[in-house]
C-alpha positions as CSV (number, residue, x, y, z in Angstrom):
1,M,-5.4,-14.4,-0.4
2,N,-7.4,-14.8,3.4
3,V,-9.0,-11.4,4.7
4,T,-8.5,-12.3,8.0
5,D,-5.2,-12.3,6.9
6,P,-3.0,-9.6,9.2
7,R,-0.5,-8.9,6.5
8,V,-3.5,-7.1,5.0
9,A,-4.8,-5.3,7.9
10,M,-1.4,-4.1,8.2
11,L,-1.0,-2.6,5.2
12,A,-4.3,-1.4,5.3
13,E,-3.8,0.9,8.2
14,M,0.0,2.2,6.7
15,G,-1.0,3.2,3.7
16,A,-4.2,4.9,5.5
17,C,-2.0,6.9,8.0
18,A,1.0,7.6,5.0
19,Y,-2.3,8.9,2.7
20,R,-3.3,11.3,5.5
21,L,0.3,12.4,6.5
22,G,0.9,13.3,2.6
23,M,-2.8,15.6,3.1
24,A,-1.6,16.9,5.8
25,F,1.4,17.8,4.1
26,G,0.0,18.7,0.9
27,A,-2.3,21.4,2.8
28,E,1.1,22.7,4.3
29,A,2.6,22.9,1.9
30,E,0.3,25.4,0.1
31,R,-0.3,27.3,2.8
32,A,3.8,27.8,3.4
33,Q,5.9,31.4,2.6
34,T,8.9,30.7,2.2
35,T,10.4,28.2,-0.5
36,A,12.2,26.4,2.1
37,D,9.2,25.4,3.6
38,R,7.6,24.3,0.6
39,L,10.3,22.6,-1.0
40,Q,10.7,20.7,2.7
41,Y,6.3,20.4,2.8
42,V,6.5,18.9,-0.6
43,H,9.3,16.3,-0.2
44,L,7.2,15.1,3.1
45,F,3.6,14.6,0.6
46,D,6.3,12.5,-1.7
47,R,7.3,10.6,1.1
48,C,4.1,9.8,2.1
49,F,2.7,9.0,-1.0
50,F,5.6,6.6,-2.0
51,A,5.0,4.5,0.5
52,R,1.2,4.7,0.2
53,R,2.0,3.2,-3.7
54,V,4.9,1.3,-2.9
55,G,1.8,-0.4,-0.3
56,I,-0.7,-0.7,-2.8
57,A,1.6,-2.3,-4.7
58,L,2.6,-5.1,-1.9
59,E,-1.0,-6.0,-1.5
60,R,-1.9,-6.2,-4.8
61,R,1.1,-8.6,-4.8
62,L,-0.2,-10.5,-2.0
63,R,-3.5,-11.2,-3.5
64,R,-1.9,-12.3,-7.1
65,E,0.3,-14.7,-5.0
66,A,-2.8,-15.8,-3.2
67,G,-4.3,-16.4,-6.5
68,R,-1.4,-18.9,-7.8
69,G,-1.6,-20.7,-4.3
70,A,-4.9,-21.2,-4.6
71,S,-5.2,-22.2,-8.4
72,G,-1.8,-24.7,-8.0
73,A,-4.1,-26.1,-4.7
74,D,-6.8,-26.7,-7.4
75,S,-4.6,-28.3,-10.0
76,K,-3.2,-30.8,-7.7
77,D,-6.3,-31.3,-6.8
78,R,-7.5,-32.6,-9.4
79,E,-3.9,-34.8,-10.0
80,D,-5.1,-36.5,-7.4
81,S,-8.2,-37.3,-7.9
82,A,-7.5,-38.5,-11.5
């Protein structure tokens, strides 16, 4: 995977945003006075960290696919030179 791949930068930015929001919602859930408010913030916290987990999975998939592409290109180069 190329470090300059715009998808990598986009996932990193989105992941960082989801993390910050999740932390803020978690803190609000701890400070909430009513059960309804607490549940609302916990739900938002959970959604943010679900987004973060999906972002991590997508980053890993991009790396895995890039690795397959590189190994496929190497084997094709070897076939061409033989």
